[in-house]
mmCIF file of the C-alpha atoms, coordinates in Angstrom:
data_MODEL
# 
_entry.id   MODEL 
# 
loop_
_atom_site.group_PDB 
_atom_site.id 
_atom_site.type_symbol 
_atom_site.label_atom_id 
_atom_site.label_alt_id 
_atom_site.label_comp_id 
_atom_site.label_asym_id 
_atom_site.label_entity_id 
_atom_site.label_seq_id 
_atom_site.pdbx_PDB_ins_code 
_atom_site.Cartn_x 
_atom_site.Cartn_y 
_atom_site.Cartn_z 
_atom_site.occupancy 
_atom_site.B_iso_or_equiv 
_atom_site.pdbx_formal_charge 
_atom_site.auth_seq_id 
_atom_site.auth_comp_id 
_atom_site.auth_asym_id 
_atom_site.auth_atom_id 
_atom_site.pdbx_PDB_model_num 
ATOM 1  C CA . UNK A 1 1  ? -30.327 10.477  5.566   1.00 0.00 ? 1  UNK A CA 1 
ATOM 2  C CA . UNK A 1 2  ? -27.076 9.060   6.824   1.00 0.00 ? 2  UNK A CA 1 
ATOM 3  C CA . UNK A 1 3  ? -27.062 5.444   8.045   1.00 0.00 ? 3  UNK A CA 1 
ATOM 4  C CA . UNK A 1 4  ? -26.026 4.993   11.671  1.00 0.00 ? 4  UNK A CA 1 
ATOM 5  C CA . UNK A 1 5  ? -23.243 2.611   10.588  1.00 0.00 ? 5  UNK A CA 1 
ATOM 6  C CA . UNK A 1 6  ? -21.753 5.494   8.585   1.00 0.00 ? 6  UNK A CA 1 
ATOM 7  C CA . UNK A 1 7  ? -21.908 7.965   11.459  1.00 0.00 ? 7  UNK A CA 1 
ATOM 8  C CA . UNK A 1 8  ? -25.501 9.137   11.088  1.00 0.00 ? 8  UNK A CA 1 
ATOM 9  C CA . UNK A 1 9  ? -27.513 10.268  14.115  1.00 0.00 ? 9  UNK A CA 1 
ATOM 10 C CA . UNK A 1 10 ? -30.279 8.146   15.635  1.00 0.00 ? 10 UNK A CA 1 
ATOM 11 C CA . UNK A 1 11 ? -32.754 10.992  15.988  1.00 0.00 ? 11 UNK A CA 1 
ATOM 12 C CA . UNK A 1 12 ? -36.241 10.869  14.382  1.00 0.00 ? 12 UNK A CA 1 
ATOM 13 C CA . UNK A 1 13 ? -35.215 13.261  11.594  1.00 0.00 ? 13 UNK A CA 1 
ATOM 14 C CA . UNK A 1 14 ? -32.706 10.674  10.329  1.00 0.00 ? 14 UNK A CA 1 
ATOM 15 C CA . UNK A 1 15 ? -34.885 7.563   10.638  1.00 0.00 ? 15 UNK A CA 1 
ATOM 16 C CA . UNK A 1 16 ? -37.084 5.771   8.131   1.00 0.00 ? 16 UNK A CA 1 
ATOM 17 C CA . UNK A 1 17 ? -38.985 2.501   8.482   1.00 0.00 ? 17 UNK A CA 1 
ATOM 18 C CA . UNK A 1 18 ? -37.854 -0.154  5.985   1.00 0.00 ? 18 UNK A CA 1 
ATOM 19 C CA . UNK A 1 19 ? -38.282 -3.904  5.718   1.00 0.00 ? 19 UNK A CA 1 
ATOM 20 C CA . UNK A 1 20 ? -35.044 -5.875  6.069   1.00 0.00 ? 20 UNK A CA 1 
ATOM 21 C CA . UNK A 1 21 ? -34.783 -6.504  2.313   1.00 0.00 ? 21 UNK A CA 1 
ATOM 22 C CA . UNK A 1 22 ? -34.984 -2.825  1.391   1.00 0.00 ? 22 UNK A CA 1 
ATOM 23 C CA . UNK A 1 23 ? -32.816 -1.822  4.363   1.00 0.00 ? 23 UNK A CA 1 
ATOM 24 C CA . UNK A 1 24 ? -29.978 -3.921  2.918   1.00 0.00 ? 24 UNK A CA 1 
ATOM 25 C CA . UNK A 1 25 ? -30.579 -2.580  -0.591  1.00 0.00 ? 25 UNK A CA 1 
ATOM 26 C CA . UNK A 1 26 ? -30.361 1.012   0.675   1.00 0.00 ? 26 UNK A CA 1 
ATOM 27 C CA . UNK A 1 27 ? -27.141 0.263   2.586   1.00 0.00 ? 27 UNK A CA 1 
ATOM 28 C CA . UNK A 1 28 ? -25.648 -1.379  -0.501  1.00 0.00 ? 28 UNK A CA 1 
ATOM 29 C CA . UNK A 1 29 ? -26.521 1.678   -2.590  1.00 0.00 ? 29 UNK A CA 1 
ATOM 30 C CA . UNK A 1 30 ? -28.992 -0.038  -4.893  1.00 0.00 ? 30 UNK A CA 1 
ATOM 31 C CA . UNK A 1 31 ? -31.960 2.019   -3.658  1.00 0.00 ? 31 UNK A CA 1 
ATOM 32 C CA . UNK A 1 32 ? -31.666 5.672   -2.654  1.00 0.00 ? 32 UNK A CA 1 
ATOM 33 C CA . UNK A 1 33 ? -33.660 7.773   -0.203  1.00 0.00 ? 33 UNK A CA 1 
ATOM 34 C CA . UNK A 1 34 ? -33.893 11.535  -0.651  1.00 0.00 ? 34 UNK A CA 1 
ATOM 35 C CA . UNK A 1 35 ? -35.339 13.671  2.126   1.00 0.00 ? 35 UNK A CA 1 
ATOM 36 C CA . UNK A 1 36 ? -36.929 16.876  0.844   1.00 0.00 ? 36 UNK A CA 1 
ATOM 37 C CA . UNK A 1 37 ? -36.980 20.130  2.869   1.00 0.00 ? 37 UNK A CA 1 
ATOM 38 C CA . UNK A 1 38 ? -40.657 19.569  3.717   1.00 0.00 ? 38 UNK A CA 1 
ATOM 39 C CA . UNK A 1 39 ? -39.706 16.216  5.292   1.00 0.00 ? 39 UNK A CA 1 
ATOM 40 C CA . UNK A 1 40 ? -41.150 13.787  2.772   1.00 0.00 ? 40 UNK A CA 1 
ATOM 41 C CA . UNK A 1 41 ? -38.927 10.940  1.657   1.00 0.00 ? 41 UNK A CA 1 
ATOM 42 C CA . UNK A 1 42 ? -38.503 10.135  -2.028  1.00 0.00 ? 42 UNK A CA 1 
ATOM 43 C CA . UNK A 1 43 ? -37.521 6.568   -2.865  1.00 0.00 ? 43 UNK A CA 1 
ATOM 44 C CA . UNK A 1 44 ? -35.399 6.062   -5.980  1.00 0.00 ? 44 UNK A CA 1 
ATOM 45 C CA . UNK A 1 45 ? -35.160 2.477   -7.163  1.00 0.00 ? 45 UNK A CA 1 
ATOM 46 C CA . UNK A 1 46 ? -32.385 1.142   -9.366  1.00 0.00 ? 46 UNK A CA 1 
ATOM 47 C CA . UNK A 1 47 ? -33.012 1.164   -13.111 1.00 0.00 ? 47 UNK A CA 1 
ATOM 48 C CA . UNK A 1 48 ? -34.533 -1.987  -14.546 1.00 0.00 ? 48 UNK A CA 1 
ATOM 49 C CA . UNK A 1 49 ? -32.006 -4.160  -16.336 1.00 0.00 ? 49 UNK A CA 1 
ATOM 50 C CA . UNK A 1 50 ? -33.799 -5.846  -19.204 1.00 0.00 ? 50 UNK A CA 1 
ATOM 51 C CA . UNK A 1 51 ? -30.524 -7.370  -20.418 1.00 0.00 ? 51 UNK A CA 1 
ATOM 52 C CA . UNK A 1 52 ? -30.085 -9.420  -17.229 1.00 0.00 ? 52 UNK A CA 1 
ATOM 53 C CA . UNK A 1 53 ? -30.773 -13.153 -17.626 1.00 0.00 ? 53 UNK A CA 1 
ATOM 54 C CA . UNK A 1 54 ? -33.977 -14.431 -16.009 1.00 0.00 ? 54 UNK A CA 1 
ATOM 55 C CA . UNK A 1 55 ? -33.670 -15.846 -12.491 1.00 0.00 ? 55 UNK A CA 1 
ATOM 56 C CA . UNK A 1 56 ? -35.224 -18.855 -10.876 1.00 0.00 ? 56 UNK A CA 1 
ATOM 57 C CA . UNK A 1 57 ? -37.219 -21.684 -12.432 1.00 0.00 ? 57 UNK A CA 1 
ATOM 58 C CA . UNK A 1 58 ? -37.940 -19.734 -15.632 1.00 0.00 ? 58 UNK A CA 1 
ATOM 59 C CA . UNK A 1 59 ? -34.258 -19.816 -16.598 1.00 0.00 ? 59 UNK A CA 1 
ATOM 60 C CA . UNK A 1 60 ? -33.156 -22.549 -18.984 1.00 0.00 ? 60 UNK A CA 1 
ATOM 61 C CA . UNK A 1 61 ? -35.141 -25.756 -19.362 1.00 0.00 ? 61 UNK A CA 1 
ATOM 62 C CA . UNK A 1 62 ? -38.372 -26.138 -17.477 1.00 0.00 ? 62 UNK A CA 1 
ATOM 63 C CA . UNK A 1 63 ? -38.452 -28.703 -14.686 1.00 0.00 ? 63 UNK A CA 1 
ATOM 64 C CA . UNK A 1 64 ? -40.645 -31.207 -16.530 1.00 0.00 ? 64 UNK A CA 1 
ATOM 65 C CA . UNK A 1 65 ? -38.140 -31.314 -19.428 1.00 0.00 ? 65 UNK A CA 1 
ATOM 66 C CA . UNK A 1 66 ? -35.302 -32.079 -17.040 1.00 0.00 ? 66 UNK A CA 1 
ATOM 67 C CA . UNK A 1 67 ? -37.212 -35.005 -15.556 1.00 0.00 ? 67 UNK A CA 1 
ATOM 68 C CA . UNK A 1 68 ? -38.225 -36.601 -18.882 1.00 0.00 ? 68 UNK A CA 1 
ATOM 69 C CA . UNK A 1 69 ? -36.704 -39.901 -19.866 1.00 0.00 ? 69 UNK A CA 1 
ATOM 70 C CA . UNK A 1 70 ? -35.935 -41.008 -23.393 1.00 0.00 ? 70 UNK A CA 1 
# 
């Protein structure tokens, strides 16, 4: 598959249905799509990075600690 923005055709053989989140991740190269000769699409996700720091509310102090007085 070749994205249209990179010169790919807009015919059904070069199209796949993706949500907007995964569409961006494929364009950015984080996820890969492989089309096999029989036509099925294999999705390859990026490797998990267990060394990455946690995101969101779980990172650092919990909210109730931040709001405590004294």
